[in-house]
Every structure is written in C-alpha cells, then in structure tokens.
C-alpha positions in Angstrom: -10.2 0.9 2.4 -6.7 2.4 2.8 -6.4 6.1 2.5 -3.6 6.5 4.6 -0.6 4.1 6.4 2.4 4.5 8.2 6.3 3.6 6.4 8.8 4.6 8.8 11.5 1.9 8.1 14.7 2.1 6.7 15.8 0.9 3.4 18.6 -1.4 4.8 15.8 -2.9 7.0 13.5 -3.7 4.5 15.8 -5.4 2.5 16.8 -8.0 5.4 13.3 -8.5 6.8 12.1 -9.2 2.8 14.5 -11.0 1.7 15.6 -8.8 -1.2 18.3 -9.8 -4.0 18.7 -6.8 -5.8 17.8 -3.3 -4.5 16.5 -0.8 -7.1 16.6 2.3 -4.9 18.1 4.9 -6.1 17.4 7.4 -3.2 15.9 5.9 0.5 13.3 7.3 1.1 12.5 9.6 4.0 10.7 7.9 6.8 6.5 8.4 6.5 4.2 8.2 9.0 1.3 10.0 7.3 1.6 8.4 3.6 -1.4 9.9 1.3 -2.2 9.0 -2.4 0.1 10.3 -4.9 3.0 9.9 -2.6 6.2 7.6 -4.0 6.4 4.8 -1.9 8.4 1.0 -1.3 7.5 -1.9 -3.2 8.9 -5.2 -3.8 8.1 -7.0 -6.4 10.1 -10.0 -9.0 11.4 -9.2 -11.4 13.4 -10.0 -14.9 16.1 -6.9 -15.0 16.5 -6.1 -18.4 19.5 -5.8 -19.8 20.2 -1.7 -19.4 19.1 -2.1 -15.4 21.7 -5.4 -15.0 24.8 -2.8 -16.1 23.6 0.0 -13.6 25.1 0.0 -10.1 22.5 -0.4 -7.0 22.2 2.1 -4.5 22.8 -1.0 -1.9 26.2 -2.3 -3.9 27.8 1.4 -3.9 27.6 1.4 -0.1 29.0 -2.7 -0.6 25.6 -4.7 1.0 24.9 -6.4 -1.9 27.8 -7.9 -3.7 25.7 -10.8 -4.0 22.8 -9.5 -5.7 22.1 -11.1 -9.0 22.6 -8.9 -11.7 20.5 -10.5 -14.1 18.2 -12.6 -14.2 14.3 -13.2 -12.0 14.8 -11.2 -8.7 13.1 -10.4 -6.0 13.8 -6.6 -5.8 13.2 -3.3 -3.5 11.6 -0.3 -5.8 10.0 3.2 -5.4 6.3 4.0 -7.1 3.8 6.1 -7.1 0.4 5.7 -4.6 -2.5 5.4 -6.9 -2.0 3.0 -9.7 -1.7 4.0 -14.0 -2.7 1.5 -16.0 -0.4 1.5 -19.3 -3.2 2.4 -21.2 -4.3 5.4 -19.4 -3.7 8.2 -21.9 -2.5 10.8 -18.9 -1.7 9.8 -15.3 -4.1 12.2 -13.6 -6.3 8.6 -13.5 -4.1 7.3 -10.6 -5.3 9.6 -7.7 -8.9 7.6 -8.2 -6.6 4.0 -8.4 -5.7 3.5 -4.5 -7.6 0.5 -3.7 -8.6 -2.5 -5.3 -11.3 -4.6 -3.6 -10.4 -8.2 -3.4 -13.5 -9.6 -4.8 -13.3 -8.0 -8.3 -9.8 -7.2 -8.3 -9.2 -10.0 -11.2 -12.3 -8.6 -13.4 -11.8 -4.8 -13.4 -9.8 -3.9 -16.5 -7.1 -1.2 -14.4 -6.3 -4.2 -13.0 -6.5 -7.3 -14.1 -3.4 -7.5 -16.2 -1.3 -6.6 -13.2 -3.2 -9.1 -11.1 -2.4 -11.4 -13.1 1.4 -10.6 -13.9 2.6 -7.1 -12.0 1.9 -8.2 -8.1 4.0 -6.7 -5.3 3.8 -6.4 -2.0 3.8 -2.8 0.2 5.8 -2.3 2.9 3.8 -0.6 6.5 4.6 -0.3 9.7 0.1 0.3 9.9 -2.5 1.5 8.5 -5.5 4.7 9.6 -8.6 4.4 9.9 -11.7 6.9 10.9 -14.4 6.6 13.4 -17.4 8.6 13.6 -18.1 9.9 17.3 -21.8 9.6 16.4 -22.0 5.9 16.8 -22.7 5.4 13.5 -20.6 3.3 12.2 -17.2 3.6 10.1 -15.6 6.4 7.8 -13.7 6.4 4.7 -11.8 9.4 5.5 -11.0 12.4 8.6 -12.8 15.0 6.6 -16.8 16.4 6.9 -18.4 17.7 9.8 -18.8 14.9 12.1 -16.5 14.4 14.8 -14.2 11.3 13.4 -11.5 9.4 16.2 -8.9 8.0 14.2 -7.3 4.6 14.8 -4.2 3.2 14.3 -4.0 -0.6 12.9 -0.4 -2.5 13.4 1.2 -6.0 14.7 0.9 -6.9 18.0 5.0 -7.7 17.9 6.3 -4.7 15.8 6.8 -6.3 12.5 5.9 -5.1 9.1 3.0 -5.6 7.6 3.3 -6.5 4.0 0.1 -5.4 2.3 -1.3 -7.1 -0.6 -0.9 -4.7 -3.9 -0.1 -4.5 -7.7 2.3 -2.2 -9.7 1.9 -0.9 -13.6 4.3 0.6 -16.0 2.9 3.8 -18.0 4.7 5.3 -20.8 5.1 8.3 -21.2 5.0 9.4 -24.9 6.4 13.2 -24.7 9.4 11.3 -23.3 11.8 9.2 -25.4 11.7 5.0 -24.8 14.8 4.7 -23.5 15.0 7.9 -21.1 14.3 6.5 -17.3 11.2 9.1 -17.0 9.9 7.8 -19.9 8.5 5.1 -17.2 6.0 5.5 -14.6 5.7 3.2 -11.5 3.2 3.1 -9.5 0.9 0.7 -7.1 -2.3 0.4 -5.9 -3.5 -1.9 -2.7 -5.8 -4.8 -2.8 -8.7 -4.4 0.2 -11.1 -7.2 2.0 -13.4 -7.4 4.3 -12.6 -6.6 7.5 -12.7 -9.0 10.7 -13.5 -9.1 14.0 -13.3 -6.0 16.0 -11.5 -4.1 13.2 -15.0 -4.0 11.4 -16.1 -2.0 13.7 -13.8 0.5 12.7 -14.6 0.2 9.1 -16.0 -2.6 7.2 -12.5 -3.0 4.8 -8.9 -3.4 5.6 -5.8 -3.8 3.4 -5.1 -7.3 2.2 -2.1 -8.3 4.3 -0.3 -11.6 2.6 1.5 -13.8 5.4 5.1 -14.4 4.6 5.2 -17.8 3.9 3.2 -16.9 1.2 5.2 -14.0 -0.2 7.4 -15.9 -3.0 3.4 -17.5 -4.6 2.1 -14.1 -4.7 4.9 -12.2 -6.5 6.2 -15.4 -9.0 5.8 -13.6 -12.6 5.2 -16.8 -13.8 2.0 -17.9 -11.8 -0.9 -16.4 -14.0 -3.5 -18.5 -13.1 -6.2 -16.3 -11.3 -7.5 -19.4 -9.4 -4.2 -20.0 -7.5 -3.3 -16.0 -7.4 -6.6 -15.3 -5.4 -6.0 -18.7 -3.5 -3.4 -16.4 -2.1 -6.2 -13.6 -0.7 -6.9 -15.3 2.7 -7.8 -12.1 5.0 -6.2 -12.0 7.9 -6.4 -13.1 11.1 -7.2 -10.0 13.3 -5.8 -11.7 16.3 -2.2 -10.7 15.4 -3.0 -7.6 14.8 -3.8 -4.2 17.7 -5.8 -1.3 17.5 -5.7 2.2 19.4 -7.3 5.9 19.0 -4.4 8.4 17.8 -4.3 11.8 17.8 -6.3 14.0 15.1 -3.2 15.3 13.9 -3.0 12.5 11.4 -6.0 14.2 9.3 -3.6 16.5 8.0 -0.8 15.2 5.5 1.1 18.2 6.5 1.9 16.7 9.8 4.1 13.4 9.6 6.2 12.0 12.3 6.4 9.3 14.9 3.7 11.5 17.4 1.4 10.3 14.7 1.2 6.7 15.5 0.9 7.3 19.3 -1.6 6.2 21.1 -4.2 8.7 23.0 -6.7 8.3 25.9 -9.2 6.0 24.6 -12.0 8.5 26.8 -12.4 10.2 23.3 -12.8 7.2 21.0 -16.2 5.8 20.3 -16.2 2.1 21.6 -15.2 -0.6 19.1 -18.4 -3.0 20.4 -22.0 -2.4 19.2 -21.5 0.0 16.3 -23.1 -1.4 13.2 -21.4 -2.0 9.8 -21.6 0.4 7.2 -22.4 -0.9 3.9 -20.9 1.6 2.1 -17.6 1.0 0.3 -15.8 4.1 0.0 -13.6 4.8 -3.3 -12.7 1.5 -3.7 -12.3 0.2 -7.1 -10.9 3.9 -7.9 -14.4 4.2 -9.5 -15.4 6.6 -6.8 -12.2 7.1 -4.8 -10.3 10.5 -5.0 -7.1 11.4 -3.4 -6.5 15.3 -2.8 -3.6 15.8 -5.2 -1.2 16.5 -2.2 -3.2 19.5 -0.9 -4.2 18.4 2.8 -7.2 16.2 3.3 -8.2 13.0 1.3 -11.8 12.6 0.0 
C-alpha cells in the first residue's frame, strides 16, 4: 500500500515537469517530506474549465508565468486536493480517511472508485514514498506502529526525477454550503496501488502505481472512458529505475517533517532485502480496512 510519501518540489517546478497548461493553485503548498492521509497535496488533472473558473485569475497569471495558458476549454491543470477520496455519493466527508488507496486489480469495479476511474483520473507528483519492514525477519508491514520494531525505507527514482502516482480524484458537494460558493466542493484523491516487483516486494508486497510520462496524456484524458483501454495503462513500473534505502524512524510520526527524513542511514540496523517471505495481507487498501489517524500522529 502507500500510506506516506514525500512531495517537496516547488509549484513552479511541477508546472514545468508536468507540462501544466492551466494553474489552479491559489497558494503554493510548503515542501512536505511526510505526506499523510487527509493532508493537502498537488494533483495533475485534465479538465474542461467551467465559465466561473475561466474568469478567475490564476496564481501563475498573476506572477506572469503562464500568459499563454488557455482560459477555457480542456487543459492540463495543477490543483490542490485532499488525500483520502470522498465518493460523490457519500453522506459526509469522514469516509475519506479510509479511501487513501485503491487496488489496481479491482479499482474499476469498486463502488467508491469506478466512476472516477472512468472520467476523473489524475497524477500525484511525488519525490518518493515510504514503506516499513519488520526487523524480526517476518516480512513487510503496513505501518510504523505496533510492538515489533520496524525499519522505514524510502523508495525514489535513481535519477532524482519526480514520480507520477496514478490517482483518482472526486468532487464532493457539501449540502450545507451554497452551490456557487467555492467551499461547496471538496476535491479529494486516492492513490492506486499494484503488486510490488523485484526487490521492492521484499519490503512490502504493494507499491503505488507509477505512470510513465509517455502515458500521462492518455491516463489523464477525461474523454477516454473505455475501461479496457484505461486498464491497459496500469502497467507496474520496473523496479530497475528505482532505488531504496533505510531512513530514520523520525518519519514514523507525522509531526516530524523536513529533508532529513529522506536522508539514508546505515544499513546495519535494517532487515536484509533478500530472503524475507512475502506477506499475503493487503492492509487497508480499497478503503475497507484502511484508516488514517485524522492528523493525530501515528497511522493505522
């Protein structure tokens, strides 16, 4: 699964790296090296601007960075959303803390995700993500909590480039707020996960689905609602382009943040990557068993 990740790139970097055509970020997010469920994160989407949106100045426009960005029509946008998908049919947004991951194998059929899978797909920029490994040699674990000591690992690209997690986004209408009020709509997201490959499976048997840049446009295309076509884009990334190393247990608490969380530490205290059997547990994916901590500290 994916329960923590790092997203420290500046907004201006994301605008360039993800070839954003329309900036919808009113205020840039601070670098976050310990992104946890319910936090606000960047998301890349392709949407047709509503008339009210087309008339609003973008943050990029005000800075003179996107003078040629389309004011209306279908375009690739950068937005801020909350991690933890709230289905449009939900009675209240509290369900979002249980919807941080969606399994690639069943995403097209689960009631909470199937509509978004057809039309509301997104990319979630990340610098890397964290997984925890038990130190007693009994396999991977979903979270930092519990009595058994666990070693956190950071998984990132070898070349330092950004990862693009496959995600879904949803808009939830708050019935207590006037429909025309900008606060009437809550934007939320979930990370799609898949089976981990190669040595990554020794740390945890699941990993975020990573979309290759050549497939970004097809993945984001809201006009493509053919389930078979979209599923074909969910090809697990090769672990050969990724690197993993143990990091400080400071990351165990969401209260801690900063670049020191992704600094490698000595492997002496970490469990070996080879020879650890795979655990068949699926953790809290698909939302049914997955609970965030509501921002209180330790997850799961």
